[in-house]
C-alpha positions in Angstrom: 147.4 163.5 -41.2 145.9 162.8 -44.6 147.6 159.4 -44.8 145.9 158.2 -41.5 142.4 156.8 -42.0 139.6 158.0 -39.7 138.5 155.4 -37.1 135.1 153.6 -37.6 134.0 154.3 -34.0 133.2 157.9 -32.9 133.8 159.5 -29.5 133.0 162.7 -27.6 136.5 163.2 -26.3 137.6 166.9 -26.7 141.3 165.7 -27.0 140.6 163.4 -30.0 142.3 164.6 -33.2 139.4 163.1 -35.3 136.3 164.0 -33.3 137.6 166.8 -31.0 139.5 170.0 -31.4 143.1 168.7 -30.9 145.5 169.8 -33.6 148.4 167.5 -34.7 151.8 169.0 -35.4 155.4 167.9 -35.4 156.6 164.3 -35.4 154.7 161.1 -36.2 156.3 158.0 -34.6 155.5 154.3 -34.4 155.9 152.0 -31.4 154.4 149.2 -29.3 152.0 149.8 -26.4 153.7 148.6 -23.2 151.1 149.7 -20.6 147.4 150.6 -20.8 146.7 150.8 -17.1 146.1 154.5 -17.0 142.8 156.1 -17.9 142.9 157.4 -21.5 146.7 157.2 -21.6 149.1 154.5 -22.8 152.9 154.1 -22.6 154.5 153.5 -26.1 157.9 151.9 -26.4 160.0 153.1 -29.3 163.0 151.1 -30.4 165.8 152.7 -32.3 169.5 152.3 -33.2 172.3 154.7 -32.1 175.7 154.7 -33.9 178.8 154.5 -31.7 181.7 156.0 -33.8 184.5 154.6 -31.7 183.4 151.0 -32.3 181.8 151.6 -35.7 178.7 149.8 -34.6 175.2 150.4 -33.6 173.6 149.9 -30.2 169.9 149.2 -29.6 168.1 151.7 -27.5 164.5 152.4 -26.5 162.3 155.2 -25.1 159.0 155.2 -23.3 156.5 157.9 -24.5 153.2 158.5 -22.7 150.4 159.2 -25.2 146.8 160.1 -25.0 144.5 157.2 -26.1 141.2 158.4 -27.5 138.1 156.1 -26.9 137.5 155.8 -30.6 141.0 154.1 -31.1 141.2 152.3 -27.7 144.7 150.8 -28.0 145.7 147.9 -25.6 148.9 146.3 -24.5 151.1 144.8 -27.3 149.3 146.8 -30.1 151.5 148.4 -32.7 150.4 152.1 -32.9 151.2 155.4 -34.6 151.5 158.4 -32.4 151.6 162.1 -33.3 152.9 165.1 -31.5 150.4 167.6 -30.2 150.2 170.4 -27.6 151.0 169.3 -24.0 147.9 167.6 -22.6 149.4 167.2 -19.1 152.8 167.3 -17.4 154.1 164.2 -19.3 151.7 163.7 -22.2 152.5 165.5 -25.5 151.5 162.8 -28.0 148.2 161.2 -29.1 147.5 157.8 -30.6 146.2 158.3 -34.2 146.2 154.7 -35.6 146.4 151.1 -34.6 148.9 149.6 -37.1 148.6 146.0 -35.8 146.3 144.7 -33.1 147.2 141.7 -31.0 
């Protein structure tokens, strides 16, 4: 996480990787926030290509990943964000937002 800058705002969230005790491990992904309607959680859409050997072409696919949204980052809909894998925070949430790449 050395390449990710620390946010300007601070927070008192225990599940914040910068101001709390949450450890980051595993994959770091990039995507677009599709929904921010939940409390402290956002849905991130990740677009990727999958190769089809039979047709020798690629197809576009996407996945929706729920991620914890710390108050110091506060990502909203249509923001481009970086998310990092962490321990499971709930039944569905195992990622946390670590940076806003592009705010809209």
